[in-house]
C-alpha positions as CSV (number, residue, x, y, z in Angstrom):
1,X,-0.1,-89.0,41.8
2,X,2.1,-86.1,42.8
3,X,4.9,-85.1,40.3
4,X,6.4,-82.7,42.9
5,X,6.8,-83.2,46.5
6,X,6.6,-80.2,49.0
7,X,10.1,-79.2,48.5
8,X,10.4,-78.9,45.1
9,X,11.8,-81.9,44.3
10,X,10.4,-84.9,41.6
11,X,8.7,-87.6,43.2
12,X,10.3,-91.1,42.9
13,X,7.1,-93.0,42.1
14,X,6.6,-90.5,39.0
15,X,10.0,-91.1,38.0
16,X,9.6,-94.9,38.5
17,X,6.0,-94.6,36.6
18,X,7.7,-92.6,33.6
19,X,10.6,-95.4,33.6
20,X,7.9,-98.3,33.5
21,X,6.0,-96.8,30.9
22,X,9.0,-96.2,28.7
23,X,10.3,-100.1,28.9
24,X,6.6,-100.9,28.2
25,X,6.8,-98.5,25.2
26,X,10.0,-100.4,24.1
27,X,8.7,-103.7,24.5
28,X,5.8,-103.0,22.6
29,X,7.8,-101.4,19.6
30,X,10.6,-104.1,19.7
31,X,7.2,-106.6,18.7
32,X,7.1,-104.3,15.3
33,X,10.6,-103.6,14.6
34,X,13.5,-105.6,15.0
35,X,16.3,-103.8,15.6
36,X,14.5,-102.2,18.4
37,X,14.3,-105.7,19.9
38,X,17.9,-106.4,19.2
39,X,19.0,-103.1,21.1
40,X,16.6,-104.3,24.3
41,X,18.4,-107.8,24.1
42,X,22.0,-105.8,24.2
43,X,21.4,-104.0,27.0
44,X,19.1,-106.0,28.9
45,X,21.2,-106.5,32.1
46,X,21.7,-102.7,32.1
47,X,18.0,-101.8,31.7
48,X,17.3,-104.1,34.9
49,X,20.1,-103.2,37.3
50,X,18.9,-99.5,36.2
51,X,15.1,-100.1,37.1
52,X,15.8,-102.4,40.1
53,X,18.3,-99.5,41.5
54,X,16.1,-96.6,40.7
55,X,13.3,-98.6,42.6
56,X,15.3,-99.8,45.2
57,X,16.8,-95.6,45.8
58,X,13.1,-94.5,46.2
59,X,12.0,-97.5,48.2
60,X,15.0,-96.5,50.9
61,X,14.1,-92.8,50.6
62,X,10.5,-93.2,51.0
63,X,11.5,-95.9,54.4
64,X,13.5,-93.0,55.7
65,X,11.3,-89.8,55.0
66,X,8.8,-92.1,57.2
67,X,11.2,-93.0,59.9
68,X,11.7,-89.1,60.3
69,X,8.1,-88.7,60.5
């Protein structure tokens, strides 16, 4: 997986992979640390929105770049 695109920007796929890895670490940590579980529960809708938005923006950008080619 590339971290940088040809134009020097960070790859959207890399950003989504990092977000997914962070969420996975938080979920595993919440098994052992109760206050992390509480915090995740409070931020559940924001975290879902953020993940869906970042993935959607990446998909739209990818589709537009494919149409340009």
